[in-house]
C-alpha positions as CSV (number, residue, x, y, z in Angstrom):
1,M,0.0,0.0,0.0
2,T,1.3,3.4,-0.9
3,Q,2.1,5.8,1.9
4,R,1.5,9.5,1.3
5,I,4.0,11.5,3.4
6,C,3.7,15.2,4.0
7,F,6.2,17.2,6.1
8,Q,7.0,20.8,7.1
9,L,10.4,22.4,7.5
10,R,11.5,26.0,7.5
11,I,14.2,27.7,5.6
12,N,15.6,31.2,6.1
13,P,13.6,33.3,3.6
14,I,16.6,35.5,2.9
15,H,18.1,32.5,1.0
16,A,14.9,31.4,-0.8
17,A,16.2,32.4,-4.2
18,E,19.3,30.2,-3.9
19,Y,17.3,27.4,-2.4
20,K,15.0,27.4,-5.4
21,E,18.0,27.6,-7.8
22,R,19.5,24.5,-6.1
23,H,16.2,22.6,-6.6
24,A,16.0,23.7,-10.2
25,A,19.2,21.8,-10.8
26,V,19.2,18.8,-8.4
27,W,22.2,16.7,-9.0
28,P,21.4,13.7,-11.3
29,E,23.0,11.3,-8.8
30,M,20.7,12.6,-6.1
31,L,17.6,12.2,-8.3
32,E,18.8,8.6,-9.1
33,A,19.3,7.8,-5.5
34,L,15.8,9.1,-4.5
35,T,14.2,7.0,-7.3
36,K,16.2,3.9,-6.4
37,S,15.3,4.4,-2.7
38,G,11.5,4.4,-3.5
39,W,10.7,8.1,-3.4
40,K,7.8,8.9,-5.9
41,N,5.8,12.0,-6.7
42,Y,8.2,14.0,-4.5
43,S,7.3,17.7,-4.4
44,L,8.4,20.7,-2.4
45,F,6.3,23.9,-1.9
46,L,7.7,27.1,-0.4
47,D,5.8,30.1,1.0
48,P,7.3,33.6,1.1
49,H,8.0,33.3,4.8
50,G,10.2,30.2,4.4
51,V,7.7,27.5,5.3
52,L,8.6,24.5,3.2
53,I,6.1,21.7,2.6
54,G,7.2,18.4,1.2
55,Y,5.1,15.6,-0.2
56,L,6.0,12.2,-1.4
57,E,4.6,8.8,-2.0
58,C,6.4,5.5,-1.2
59,E,5.8,2.0,-0.1
60,D,7.7,2.2,3.3
61,F,8.9,5.6,4.4
62,D,11.2,4.3,7.1
63,E,12.8,2.0,4.5
64,C,13.2,4.8,2.0
65,V,14.9,7.0,4.5
66,R,17.2,4.2,5.5
67,L,18.2,3.5,1.9
68,M,18.9,7.2,1.3
69,N,21.0,7.4,4.4
70,E,23.2,4.6,3.0
71,T,24.2,6.7,0.0
72,D,27.2,9.0,-0.2
73,I,25.4,11.4,-2.5
74,N,22.6,12.0,0.1
75,A,25.2,12.9,2.8
76,K,26.8,15.4,0.4
77,W,23.4,16.9,-0.6
78,Q,22.3,17.2,3.0
79,A,25.5,18.9,4.0
80,S,25.3,21.3,1.1
81,M,21.6,22.2,2.0
82,A,21.9,22.4,5.8
83,K,22.7,26.2,5.7
84,F,19.3,27.0,4.4
85,F,17.3,25.6,7.2
86,L,16.1,27.1,10.5
87,G,15.8,25.2,13.7
88,L,17.9,22.2,12.9
89,D,20.9,23.0,15.0
90,G,23.3,21.8,12.3
91,G,21.5,18.6,11.7
92,A,20.8,17.2,8.3
93,P,17.5,18.4,6.8
94,D,16.2,15.0,6.0
95,G,16.8,13.9,9.6
96,A,14.2,16.5,10.6
97,I,11.4,15.1,8.5
98,V,8.5,14.2,10.7
99,P,5.5,13.1,8.7
100,L,2.3,15.1,9.4
101,E,-0.8,13.1,10.3
102,H,-2.8,12.2,7.2
103,I,-6.4,12.9,8.0
104,F,-8.2,13.1,4.6
105,Y,-7.8,11.9,1.1
106,L,-10.0,12.3,-2.0
107,P,-8.9,9.9,-4.7
């Protein structure tokens, strides 16, 4: 059964333009790792105040995260992106993903 995962993080809005540029040119190796790890229909949405909403579909979120954490490319990407985020105390952004409670779905 497909899991629908939604999460919220926050970036410093001062760096929003650079954050968007980075996501307009995600490294091909990172895209390949996400796909191989089972991430599907992955989207990010950003509001003007730095609120970032992520959405993805997968078969087993915990397994997808585990597989990504085993890749060198993910460690490099997370390290390169950490400067954008607020409230992570230097931790990797993907380590702060806490799925929101899914309460409604209209297929």
